[in-house]
C-alpha positions in Angstrom: -16.3 5.2 -23.8 -13.3 3.3 -22.8 -12.0 -0.1 -24.0 -12.4 -2.4 -21.0 -9.5 -4.9 -20.7 -10.1 -6.3 -17.3 -12.1 -5.5 -14.1 -9.6 -2.8 -13.1 -7.9 -1.8 -16.4 -9.3 0.1 -19.3 -8.0 2.2 -22.1 -9.5 5.7 -22.6 -10.8 6.4 -26.1 -8.5 9.3 -26.6 -5.4 7.0 -26.5 -6.7 5.0 -29.5 -6.3 6.8 -32.8 -8.8 5.5 -35.4 -8.9 6.7 -39.0 -11.0 5.5 -42.0 -9.2 4.5 -45.1 -10.2 3.0 -48.4 -10.1 -0.8 -48.5 -7.8 -2.8 -50.8 -8.7 -5.6 -53.1 -11.7 -6.4 -55.2 -15.1 -4.7 -54.6 -16.0 -2.9 -57.8 -16.8 0.8 -57.9 -17.7 0.9 -54.2 -14.2 0.2 -53.1 -12.9 3.4 -54.8 -15.6 5.6 -53.3 -16.1 4.5 -49.7 -13.5 4.6 -46.9 -14.7 1.5 -45.1 -11.4 0.1 -43.8 -10.1 1.2 -40.4 -6.6 2.0 -39.4 -6.1 1.8 -35.6 -3.0 3.1 -33.9 -2.2 2.7 -30.2 1.0 4.0 -28.6 2.1 1.6 -25.9 4.6 4.1 -24.3 2.1 7.0 -23.9 -0.7 4.7 -22.8 -2.2 4.5 -19.3 -1.7 0.8 -19.2 0.0 -0.6 -16.1 3.8 -1.0 -16.4 3.8 -4.9 -16.5 1.3 -4.8 -19.4 3.5 -2.4 -21.3 6.6 -4.4 -20.8 5.0 -7.6 -21.9 3.4 -6.0 -24.9 6.8 -4.6 -26.0 8.4 -8.0 -25.5 5.9 -9.6 -27.8 7.2 -10.6 -31.2 4.2 -9.4 -33.1 4.4 -7.8 -36.5 1.6 -5.4 -35.6 3.9 -3.7 -33.0 6.6 -1.5 -34.6 9.9 -0.5 -33.1 8.5 2.8 -31.8 6.1 0.9 -29.6 3.0 1.6 -31.7 0.4 -1.1 -32.3 -1.0 -0.7 -35.9 -4.1 -2.7 -36.8 -5.7 -2.5 -40.2 -9.3 -3.9 -40.3 -10.9 -4.4 -43.7 -12.7 -7.7 -43.2 -16.2 -6.3 -43.5 -17.9 -4.0 -46.1 -19.0 -1.3 -43.6 -16.9 1.0 -41.5 -18.6 0.4 -38.1 -18.1 -3.4 -38.2 -14.4 -2.9 -39.2 -14.1 -0.4 -36.3 -15.4 -3.0 -33.9 -13.2 -5.7 -35.4 -10.1 -3.5 -35.0 -10.9 -2.7 -31.3 -11.6 -6.4 -30.7 -8.2 -7.3 -32.2 -6.5 -4.7 -30.0 -8.3 -6.1 -27.0 -7.3 -9.7 -27.8 -3.6 -8.6 -28.2 -3.6 -6.9 -24.8 -5.5 -9.7 -23.1 -2.9 -12.2 -24.4 -0.2 -10.5 -22.3 -2.3 -10.4 -19.2 -1.9 -14.1 -18.5 1.5 -15.2 -17.2 3.0 -18.0 -19.2 3.1 -21.3 -17.4 6.6 -22.0 -16.1 8.1 -25.0 -17.8 9.4 -27.7 -15.5 12.2 -29.5 -17.2 11.9 -33.3 -17.2 14.6 -36.0 -17.6 14.2 -38.7 -20.2 13.6 -42.1 -18.7 16.3 -44.8 -18.8 14.2 -46.9 -21.3 13.7 -44.0 -23.7 17.4 -43.2 -23.5 18.2 -46.8 -24.2 15.8 -46.9 -27.2 17.3 -43.7 -28.6 20.9 -45.1 -28.4 19.8 -48.4 -29.9 18.2 -46.7 -32.9 21.4 -44.7 -33.3 23.5 -47.8 -33.3 21.2 -49.6 -35.7 21.2 -46.6 -38.1 25.0 -46.5 -37.9 25.2 -50.2 -38.8 22.8 -49.8 -41.7 24.9 -46.9 -43.1 28.1 -48.8 -42.6 26.7 -51.6 -44.8 26.3 -49.1 -47.6 30.0 -48.2 -47.7 32.5 -49.6 -50.1 33.9 -53.0 -49.2 37.7 -53.1 -48.6 39.4 -56.1 -50.2 
């Protein structure tokens, strides 16, 4: 079973390393016995993703991607392992789909003459107001 990203791109299951670990936090005795949290590791460099996906993923400023190019996701939202596994895979999918879409190119705009005038007026007004607070020379 592969993780389907788009119509033409998918990640084979053997590229995603999933291990079960014990959850943190409150939960009583159960939390100390059952490994219900999931630790997902996905190496971007050794993946079969297209090059432009890889480059964009590595450029992302995301704390889940370490300097070695490995995506590490820890899922412990739910109390059972299978739901946490699905959650971790979903979060990986969302991360990769986020880089698929090209960011819209920003078209720089010029401020209007009126807005420029208002800005300068407020600056002069503020300067006059501050000047009135100064000591008066005799």
